[in-house]
C-alpha positions as CSV (number, residue, x, y, z in Angstrom):
1,M,-2.0,21.8,33.5
2,A,-4.4,20.3,30.7
3,Q,-6.4,23.3,30.5
4,R,-3.6,25.4,29.9
5,I,-2.7,23.5,26.5
6,P,-4.8,25.1,23.9
7,K,-7.4,22.9,21.7
8,D,-6.1,24.0,18.2
9,F,-2.7,22.7,19.3
10,I,-3.8,19.6,20.3
11,N,-6.2,19.3,17.1
12,L,-2.5,20.3,15.1
13,L,-0.9,17.7,17.0
14,I,-3.4,14.5,16.2
15,S,-3.3,15.9,12.8
16,R,0.3,15.8,12.6
17,A,0.7,12.4,14.1
18,N,0.7,9.4,12.2
19,I,-1.0,6.6,14.3
20,V,0.3,4.0,12.4
21,D,3.7,5.3,13.3
22,I,3.9,5.8,16.7
23,I,1.3,2.9,18.0
24,G,4.1,0.8,15.0
25,S,6.9,2.0,17.7
26,H,5.2,0.5,20.7
27,L,3.5,-2.9,19.0
28,N,4.9,-5.4,15.9
29,L,1.9,-3.8,13.7
30,Q,1.4,-6.3,10.3
31,K,-0.5,-4.4,7.5
32,K,-3.4,-6.7,6.1
33,G,-5.7,-5.1,3.4
34,N,-5.9,-1.5,4.5
35,D,-5.6,-1.8,8.0
36,Y,-2.5,-2.8,10.5
37,W,-3.0,-6.0,13.0
38,A,-1.3,-6.8,15.9
39,C,-2.0,-8.5,19.3
40,C,-3.7,-6.3,21.6
41,P,-1.9,-5.4,24.3
42,F,-4.8,-4.2,26.7
43,H,-5.8,-8.3,26.9
44,N,-4.1,-11.4,26.7
45,E,-4.8,-13.4,23.2
46,K,-3.0,-15.3,20.4
47,T,-4.7,-14.4,17.4
48,A,-4.4,-10.2,16.4
49,S,-7.5,-8.5,16.9
50,F,-6.1,-4.7,17.5
51,S,-6.7,-3.2,14.3
52,V,-4.9,0.3,13.7
53,S,-6.5,2.3,10.5
54,E,-4.4,5.0,9.1
55,S,-7.2,6.6,7.1
56,K,-9.3,7.0,10.3
57,Q,-6.2,7.5,12.2
58,F,-8.0,5.4,15.0
59,Y,-7.1,1.9,16.9
60,Y,-9.6,-0.8,17.6
61,C,-9.9,-4.1,19.3
62,F,-12.3,-6.8,18.2
63,G,-11.4,-8.7,21.5
64,C,-11.9,-6.4,24.2
65,G,-13.2,-3.3,22.7
66,A,-10.1,-1.0,23.2
67,K,-10.5,1.9,21.1
68,G,-9.7,5.8,20.6
69,N,-7.1,8.0,19.0
70,V,-3.4,8.5,19.0
71,I,-3.3,10.4,22.3
72,D,-5.9,7.6,24.0
73,F,-3.5,4.9,23.2
74,L,-0.6,6.2,24.6
75,M,-2.8,7.3,27.9
76,E,-3.4,3.4,28.0
77,F,-0.5,1.7,26.8
78,L,2.4,4.2,28.4
79,N,-0.1,4.5,31.7
80,L,0.1,8.8,31.1
81,S,-2.2,11.2,31.9
82,Y,-4.1,13.0,29.4
83,P,-1.3,16.0,29.8
84,E,1.4,13.4,29.8
85,A,0.2,11.6,27.2
86,I,-0.1,14.8,24.7
87,R,3.3,15.6,26.3
88,N,4.9,12.4,25.1
89,L,3.3,13.3,21.5
90,A,4.5,16.4,20.9
91,N,7.8,15.6,22.1
92,T,8.2,12.7,19.3
93,L,7.0,15.1,16.9
94,G,9.8,17.7,17.8
95,M,6.9,19.8,19.0
96,D,6.7,22.3,22.2
97,V,3.9,22.2,24.0
98,P,2.6,25.8,24.6
99,E,2.2,25.8,28.5
100,S,4.2,28.8,29.2
101,S,4.2,32.2,27.6
102,E,7.1,31.4,25.9
103,E,6.2,28.3,24.4
104,S,3.2,30.0,23.2
105,K,4.8,32.5,21.4
106,R,6.5,29.7,19.6
107,Y,3.3,27.9,18.7
108,D,1.6,31.3,17.9
109,E,4.9,31.8,15.3
110,F,4.4,28.2,14.0
111,K,0.5,28.4,13.0
112,R,1.4,31.9,11.8
113,L,3.9,30.8,9.4
114,E,2.2,27.9,8.0
115,E,-0.8,29.8,7.6
116,I,1.4,32.1,5.1
117,L,2.3,29.2,3.2
118,I,-0.9,27.9,2.6
119,S,-2.3,31.5,1.8
120,A,0.7,31.6,-0.7
121,Q,0.2,28.3,-2.2
122,T,-3.7,29.4,-2.7
123,L,-2.7,32.1,-4.7
124,F,0.0,30.2,-6.8
125,V,-3.2,27.7,-7.7
126,K,-4.9,30.8,-9.2
127,S,-2.2,32.3,-10.9
128,L,-1.2,28.9,-13.0
129,K,-5.2,29.0,-14.1
130,E,-4.8,32.2,-15.0
131,N,-1.4,31.9,-17.1
132,E,-1.9,30.2,-20.2
133,K,2.2,29.8,-21.0
134,A,2.4,28.0,-17.6
135,I,0.0,25.8,-18.2
136,D,1.4,25.0,-22.0
137,Y,4.7,24.5,-20.3
138,L,3.1,21.7,-18.0
139,K,1.2,20.2,-21.2
140,Q,4.1,19.9,-23.0
141,R,6.1,18.0,-20.1
142,G,2.9,15.8,-20.3
143,I,1.5,16.8,-16.5
144,T,-2.2,16.6,-16.9
145,G,-4.5,19.1,-15.2
146,E,-5.7,15.9,-12.5
147,T,-1.9,15.5,-11.4
148,A,-0.9,19.0,-11.2
149,K,-4.1,18.7,-9.0
150,V,-2.6,15.5,-6.6
151,F,0.8,17.5,-6.1
152,G,-0.5,21.1,-5.7
153,I,1.2,22.7,-8.6
154,G,1.0,26.7,-9.5
155,F,2.4,29.0,-10.4
156,A,4.4,32.6,-9.3
157,P,3.9,35.4,-11.5
158,N,7.1,37.8,-12.7
159,D,6.7,40.4,-10.5
160,Y,8.7,41.7,-7.6
161,N,5.8,42.9,-5.8
162,T,2.7,40.9,-6.5
163,L,2.7,38.5,-3.8
164,K,3.7,41.1,-1.3
165,K,0.4,42.8,-2.2
166,Q,-1.8,39.7,-2.7
167,L,-0.4,38.7,1.3
168,N,-0.4,42.3,2.9
169,Q,-2.2,41.1,6.0
170,Y,1.1,39.0,6.9
171,Q,4.4,41.0,8.3
172,E,7.0,41.0,5.5
173,S,9.3,39.5,8.3
174,D,7.5,36.6,8.7
175,M,7.5,35.8,5.2
176,L,11.2,36.7,5.2
177,S,11.1,34.1,7.9
178,V,9.2,31.1,5.3
179,G,11.3,32.2,2.3
180,L,8.6,33.7,0.3
181,L,10.8,37.0,0.3
182,A,14.1,37.9,-0.1
183,N,16.1,41.0,0.9
184,S,18.7,43.0,-1.2
185,D,19.7,46.2,-0.2
186,N,17.9,46.5,2.6
187,E,14.8,46.1,0.6
188,N,12.1,42.8,0.6
189,Y,11.4,41.3,-3.0
190,V,9.4,38.2,-3.5
191,K,11.9,35.0,-4.1
192,F,9.7,32.8,-6.6
193,R,9.3,34.7,-9.6
194,N,7.9,33.3,-13.6
195,R,8.9,29.9,-11.7
196,I,6.2,26.8,-11.9
197,M,5.7,26.1,-8.4
198,F,5.5,22.7,-6.5
199,P,4.9,22.9,-2.8
200,I,6.7,20.9,-0.6
201,Y,5.3,18.7,2.3
202,N,6.2,16.7,5.0
203,T,5.7,13.2,5.6
204,Y,2.3,14.0,7.0
205,G,1.2,15.9,4.3
206,N,1.6,19.6,6.3
207,L,3.0,22.6,3.8
208,C,6.5,23.7,4.7
209,G,7.7,25.0,1.5
210,F,8.3,25.8,-2.2
211,G,10.6,24.6,-5.0
212,G,10.1,26.6,-8.6
213,R,11.4,25.7,-11.8
214,L,11.9,28.9,-14.1
215,L,9.4,28.9,-16.7
216,T,11.5,30.3,-19.5
217,E,15.1,29.8,-19.3
218,N,17.5,32.3,-17.9
219,N,20.9,31.8,-17.8
220,K,21.4,34.2,-15.0
221,L,19.1,32.6,-12.8
222,P,18.9,29.3,-11.5
223,K,16.8,26.6,-13.4
224,Y,15.3,24.7,-9.8
225,M,15.0,27.2,-6.6
226,N,13.9,25.6,-3.4
227,S,12.8,27.9,0.1
228,P,15.7,28.2,2.3
229,E,15.7,26.3,5.7
230,T,13.1,28.0,7.7
231,K,11.5,26.6,11.1
232,L,8.8,24.7,9.1
233,Y,11.4,23.1,6.6
234,S,14.6,21.3,6.3
235,K,15.7,20.0,2.9
236,R,18.1,17.1,4.7
237,N,14.9,15.7,6.9
238,I,12.2,15.7,4.0
239,L,11.4,14.0,1.0
240,Y,9.1,15.1,-2.1
241,G,6.3,12.9,-2.7
242,L,7.1,11.0,0.5
243,N,3.3,12.3,2.1
244,I,1.9,10.0,-1.3
245,A,4.0,7.6,-1.3
246,R,3.9,6.0,2.3
247,K,0.1,5.3,1.6
248,V,0.7,3.5,-1.8
249,K,0.3,-0.6,-1.5
250,E,3.7,-0.8,-3.8
251,T,5.4,1.4,-1.2
252,E,5.7,-2.0,1.1
253,K,7.7,-3.6,-1.0
254,R,9.6,-1.3,-2.4
255,I,10.6,2.7,-3.0
256,F,12.2,4.5,-5.6
257,V,14.5,7.4,-5.0
258,V,15.3,9.8,-7.5
259,E,16.7,13.5,-7.9
260,G,13.9,15.8,-8.9
261,Y,10.1,17.0,-8.7
262,M,9.6,16.2,-12.2
263,D,10.8,12.6,-11.9
264,V,8.2,12.3,-9.1
265,I,5.2,13.5,-10.9
266,S,5.9,11.6,-14.1
267,L,6.4,8.7,-12.5
268,Y,3.2,8.9,-10.9
269,Q,1.6,10.2,-13.6
270,N,2.5,6.7,-15.2
271,D,1.2,4.9,-12.2
272,I,4.5,4.4,-10.3
273,K,3.8,6.0,-7.5
274,N,5.8,4.7,-4.4
275,V,8.5,7.3,-5.5
276,V,10.3,10.2,-3.8
277,A,13.1,12.9,-4.5
278,T,15.5,14.9,-2.5
279,L,15.1,18.2,-2.9
280,G,18.5,19.7,-3.8
281,T,20.5,18.2,-1.5
282,A,22.3,14.3,-1.2
283,I,20.6,11.7,0.2
284,S,20.8,12.0,3.9
285,Q,20.5,9.2,7.0
286,S,17.3,11.0,7.7
287,H,16.1,10.8,4.3
288,L,16.9,6.8,4.1
289,L,15.4,5.9,7.8
290,N,12.2,7.6,6.8
291,C,11.8,5.3,3.6
292,F,12.5,2.5,5.7
293,K,9.5,3.0,7.6
294,Y,7.8,2.4,4.9
295,S,9.4,0.0,2.7
296,K,11.6,-3.3,2.7
297,E,13.9,-2.0,-0.5
298,I,15.4,1.1,-1.3
299,I,15.9,1.8,-5.1
300,F,18.1,4.4,-6.5
301,A,17.1,5.5,-9.6
302,F,19.4,7.6,-10.8
303,D,20.9,9.2,-14.1
304,G,23.3,6.8,-15.5
305,D,25.9,9.3,-16.7
306,E,28.6,10.5,-14.1
307,A,26.7,12.4,-11.9
308,G,24.5,10.0,-11.1
309,Q,27.0,7.5,-10.1
310,K,28.6,9.8,-7.8
311,A,24.7,10.4,-5.9
312,A,24.7,6.1,-6.3
313,W,27.9,6.2,-4.2
314,R,27.3,8.9,-1.7
315,S,23.8,7.2,-0.9
316,V,25.8,3.9,-0.4
317,E,27.9,5.9,2.3
318,Q,24.7,7.3,3.7
319,L,22.9,3.8,3.6
320,L,25.2,1.2,5.1
321,P,25.5,3.0,9.2
322,V,21.1,3.2,8.7
323,I,20.1,0.0,6.9
324,K,18.9,-3.0,9.1
325,D,18.8,-6.8,8.9
326,G,16.3,-7.8,6.5
327,Y,15.8,-4.8,4.4
328,E,17.4,-4.4,1.5
329,A,18.7,-1.5,-1.2
330,S,19.5,-1.2,-4.9
331,F,20.7,0.8,-8.1
332,Y,18.8,1.3,-11.3
333,F,20.9,3.3,-13.8
334,L,18.5,4.8,-17.0
335,P,20.1,4.3,-20.1
336,D,21.3,6.9,-22.8
337,N,21.7,9.1,-19.7
338,L,18.2,9.3,-19.3
339,D,16.4,10.8,-16.3
340,P,13.8,9.0,-14.9
341,D,10.8,11.7,-16.0
342,S,12.6,11.4,-19.9
343,F,12.2,7.6,-19.6
344,V,9.1,7.2,-18.5
345,S,7.7,9.7,-20.6
346,K,9.3,7.9,-23.5
347,F,8.8,4.1,-22.7
348,G,6.2,4.1,-20.1
349,K,5.4,1.9,-17.4
350,D,6.2,-0.8,-19.5
351,G,9.6,0.1,-20.4
352,W,10.3,1.1,-16.8
353,E,9.3,-2.7,-15.1
354,K,11.2,-4.0,-18.3
355,E,14.6,-2.0,-17.2
356,L,14.4,-2.7,-13.6
357,K,15.1,-6.1,-14.3
358,N,18.5,-4.7,-14.7
359,K,19.0,-3.1,-11.2
360,I,22.2,-3.6,-9.3
361,S,22.7,-5.3,-6.0
362,L,24.1,-3.5,-3.2
363,E,27.3,-5.6,-3.2
364,N,27.6,-5.7,-7.3
365,F,27.9,-1.7,-7.4
366,I,30.1,-1.7,-4.1
367,F,32.6,-4.2,-5.7
368,H,32.3,-2.6,-9.1
369,K,33.2,1.3,-7.3
370,L,36.0,-0.4,-5.2
371,S,37.3,-2.7,-7.7
372,V,38.0,0.3,-10.5
373,D,41.3,1.8,-10.9
374,T,42.9,-1.3,-8.8
375,N,45.0,-4.1,-10.0
376,L,42.8,-6.9,-8.5
377,E,45.2,-9.3,-10.3
378,S,48.6,-8.6,-7.9
379,A,48.2,-8.8,-3.9
380,S,49.0,-5.3,-3.1
381,G,45.7,-4.5,-5.4
382,K,44.2,-7.4,-3.2
383,A,45.2,-5.9,-0.2
384,T,44.1,-2.4,-0.8
385,Y,40.9,-3.5,-2.1
386,I,40.1,-5.3,1.0
387,T,41.2,-2.4,3.3
388,K,38.4,-0.2,1.1
389,V,36.0,-3.0,1.9
390,K,36.8,-3.1,5.3
391,N,36.8,0.9,6.0
392,L,33.0,1.2,4.2
393,L,31.1,-1.8,6.0
394,R,33.2,-0.5,9.6
395,D,29.7,1.7,11.0
396,M,27.2,-1.0,10.0
397,K,24.4,-2.2,12.5
398,A,23.0,-5.0,11.1
399,L,25.7,-7.4,11.6
400,V,24.4,-10.2,9.6
401,L,24.0,-8.1,6.3
402,K,27.6,-7.4,7.0
403,E,29.2,-10.7,7.5
404,M,27.0,-11.7,4.1
405,L,28.6,-8.4,2.5
406,E,32.1,-9.0,3.6
407,K,31.9,-12.4,2.5
408,D,30.8,-11.6,-0.9
409,L,33.3,-9.1,-1.4
410,F,36.4,-11.1,-0.1
411,L,35.4,-14.2,-2.0
412,R,35.6,-12.1,-5.3
413,V,39.3,-11.2,-4.8
414,G,40.1,-15.0,-3.2
415,A,39.5,-13.9,0.2
416,S,38.0,-15.2,3.2
417,S,35.8,-12.9,5.6
418,S,36.7,-12.3,9.1
419,S,33.5,-11.4,10.5
420,S,32.6,-12.3,14.2
421,A,29.9,-14.6,14.8
422,S,30.1,-13.7,18.3
423,E,28.6,-10.0,17.7
424,I,25.9,-11.4,15.7
425,K,24.6,-13.7,18.6
426,K,24.6,-10.4,20.9
427,I,22.2,-8.9,18.5
428,Y,20.0,-12.3,17.2
429,P,20.3,-14.3,20.7
430,N,17.2,-16.5,19.3
431,N,19.1,-17.4,16.7
432,E,18.2,-20.9,16.0
433,K,21.9,-22.1,15.7
434,K,23.0,-19.9,18.1
435,S,20.8,-19.3,21.2
436,S,20.5,-21.1,24.3
437,P,17.4,-22.9,25.7
438,M,17.3,-19.8,28.1
439,Q,16.9,-17.2,25.5
440,K,14.5,-19.7,23.1
441,A,12.3,-20.0,26.4
442,V,12.1,-16.4,27.2
443,S,11.4,-15.6,23.7
444,I,8.3,-17.6,23.3
445,I,7.0,-16.3,26.6
446,L,7.4,-12.9,24.9
447,N,5.7,-13.8,22.4
448,F,3.0,-16.0,24.0
449,P,2.9,-14.4,27.6
450,D,-0.3,-16.0,28.5
451,I,1.4,-19.4,28.9
452,E,1.8,-21.7,32.2
453,L,4.7,-21.0,34.1
454,D,4.9,-24.4,36.1
455,K,5.7,-23.3,39.9
456,R,8.1,-26.3,39.8
457,I,10.5,-24.7,37.7
458,F,11.2,-21.9,40.2
459,E,11.1,-24.7,42.8
460,E,14.0,-26.4,41.7
461,P,17.4,-25.7,42.6
462,I,19.7,-27.4,40.1
463,L,17.7,-24.9,37.5
464,K,18.5,-21.5,39.5
465,K,22.3,-21.8,38.2
466,V,21.3,-21.3,34.5
467,P,22.1,-18.1,33.4
468,G,19.1,-16.0,33.2
469,F,17.1,-17.9,35.5
470,D,16.3,-14.7,37.5
471,I,15.2,-12.9,34.5
472,L,12.5,-16.4,33.9
473,S,11.6,-16.0,38.0
474,E,10.6,-12.3,37.4
475,I,8.6,-12.9,34.6
476,F,6.8,-15.8,36.4
477,L,6.3,-13.1,39.7
478,L,5.3,-10.5,37.5
479,K,2.3,-13.0,35.9
480,N,1.4,-13.7,39.5
481,K,1.0,-10.1,40.7
482,V,-1.1,-8.8,37.6
483,E,-4.4,-9.7,36.3
484,T,-3.6,-9.8,32.9
485,I,-0.3,-10.2,31.2
486,S,0.9,-8.4,27.7
487,T,4.6,-8.5,25.7
488,G,4.1,-4.7,26.6
489,K,3.9,-5.0,30.6
490,I,6.5,-7.7,30.5
491,L,9.0,-5.0,28.8
492,E,7.6,-2.5,30.8
493,H,8.6,-4.1,33.9
494,F,11.9,-4.3,33.1
495,R,12.6,-0.8,31.7
496,D,14.8,0.6,34.0
497,T,16.8,-2.8,34.4
498,S,20.0,-3.8,32.6
499,S,17.9,-6.6,31.0
500,Y,15.1,-3.9,29.5
501,K,17.5,-4.2,25.9
502,P,18.0,-7.6,25.2
503,L,14.2,-8.4,26.4
504,N,13.2,-5.8,23.9
505,K,15.3,-7.2,20.7
506,I,14.1,-10.6,21.6
507,A,10.5,-9.4,21.4
508,S,11.0,-7.3,18.1
509,L,12.3,-10.3,16.2
510,D,10.0,-13.0,15.0
511,L,9.3,-16.9,16.0
512,P,9.3,-19.5,13.5
513,H,5.8,-20.6,13.8
514,L,4.8,-22.7,16.6
515,E,2.5,-25.4,17.0
516,N,2.4,-25.6,20.6
517,P,4.1,-22.4,22.5
518,Q,3.3,-24.3,25.5
519,S,5.1,-27.8,24.4
520,E,7.8,-26.1,23.2
521,F,8.5,-24.2,26.2
522,N,8.2,-26.7,28.5
523,G,10.9,-28.7,26.4
524,F,13.4,-26.0,26.7
525,I,12.9,-25.9,30.2
526,G,13.5,-29.6,30.2
527,V,16.6,-29.5,28.0
528,M,17.8,-26.8,30.5
529,Y,17.0,-29.1,33.6
530,F,18.8,-32.4,31.9
531,T,22.2,-30.4,31.0
532,E,22.4,-28.9,34.6
533,L,21.7,-32.8,35.7
534,E,24.5,-34.2,33.4
535,K,26.7,-31.4,34.8
536,K,26.1,-32.6,38.3
537,R,27.0,-35.8,37.5
538,D,30.0,-35.0,35.8
539,E,31.2,-33.2,39.1
540,L,30.3,-35.9,41.3
541,V,32.3,-38.6,38.9
542,S,35.4,-35.9,39.1
543,L,34.7,-35.8,43.1
544,L,34.7,-39.5,43.2
545,Q,38.2,-40.0,41.3
546,K,39.9,-37.4,43.3
547,A,38.2,-38.5,46.9
548,D,39.8,-40.3,49.5
549,S,38.9,-44.0,49.4
550,S,39.0,-44.5,53.2
551,D,36.0,-41.7,53.1
552,E,33.7,-44.1,52.8
553,E,30.6,-42.4,53.8
554,A,31.0,-39.4,51.6
555,N,31.7,-41.7,48.8
556,N,28.8,-43.5,49.1
557,E,26.7,-40.4,49.5
558,A,28.3,-39.3,46.4
559,L,27.4,-42.7,44.4
560,S,23.9,-42.6,45.6
561,Q,23.4,-38.7,43.9
562,I,24.6,-40.1,40.8
563,A,22.5,-43.1,40.9
564,N,19.6,-40.6,41.4
565,I,20.7,-38.8,38.9
566,D,20.9,-41.6,36.7
567,K,17.7,-42.3,37.4
568,M,16.0,-39.2,36.3
569,L,18.2,-39.0,33.0
570,K,16.7,-42.1,32.0
571,K,13.4,-41.4,32.6
572,R,13.6,-37.9,30.9
573,K,10.7,-35.9,32.2
574,F,10.6,-33.2,34.2
575,L,7.0,-31.2,33.6
């Protein structure tokens, strides 16, 4: 029940949720200026007046006045009660609603662990201000005080017990759980010592762990050290700097993926802010999906050495199964084995942008990698290469991109592609060359749900034979049943049917600009009507040819029907 859900949990839930992501999973939001816009799902309109503010975490419709936070939207859009909307949002964010004693315990633990990290972060920042050597190190690396503040950089003193003493209000077992302490010989000690500390935030800006870089070189210790996997931190899901990059306008066009904290920080300081880094692990599919939420192109910016090449190829293997049609990926290998931090410190933003012109496309990188050590002059070498290409592209879901890559990579060795056009048709049913008039008509309804559906369409027996007519009829009945209609309502109506997924696919695709959607819709209905008439005429002619000439009455009836059809075909007007 609603009263059993703690208010502070609800506040935490709202702070963790990005309203753009949540509403964007239901509506096709387009960014214009600082806000995101869509046609309002709560009333009929042709021009988008429904705005979503990421900075305010609030939506407002200038047409009907609908407004509220993320929970209000879920209640209205999904027709949920207040507790149901909270549970829905919590489930989306992977959080448990503390309604039972067990869930309350988990929630209390979650809050407690986060509080410990925040307290530690406060101490690290304070320690940095008090340590001249640490400050000098950051200055030597070219990091300004302003940049250090943006990223919350701190310092962990070279002491095994100081942090324990300063955070003595917390249980050591909890400090172990968040990775601030480690254990050796049954004794707990401070994990991060004599290190520049980089707080790690999740996508929404919530502190979840730390990375530490040794202040002075020590061959016995790792130069970089991250928090271990905890209940708050998972290195395969979190990208350093995404909490900042997702708010940057340049990220909409492209986002750079680099390998280290200092790469992100140095680039940021040189006014290149659309950058994220993996955290001591290879890029994962979860990382890539998070990037594609905010950007149309991922540019992998790695060192130009062998390690950078290997990291780039691992990225390709993770990328291909998750990239969608309409998105891009490319590779940016820095010269002279420089990393992004060193390069931008030496050449600045202008040098970075100039070198970016040499980025390598996805297909060129794949070709280079797969053709190495393969004799493409021989038939067996070409066969080996083609087999590698097929195996690499096998799990791609982006069928249009898959076809383009396969064609390109095959043609480079004089082979032809074998991609199946029928597969693409399944995913893109309203493709201009592939789709049927019925699919186009349904697509117009989904994009312009307030167009008129003439009842004559549904009274015409010949149209009932057209595949998909049952869907059209169901939408007609729904429009007559509800006071207002919207794409969301139409899709929700079909949720538990086999039609839901294909309709969702059609609704999510962009239509070309239509001057008159009503006229276009009527035109497609007319195409179907006359196509069916022509089929009927052909059937009658075929029957006449096979008919018994002595059955004069039946033959005359067929001739009469053919004559009527000919008149209608000549008139060419249905609606």
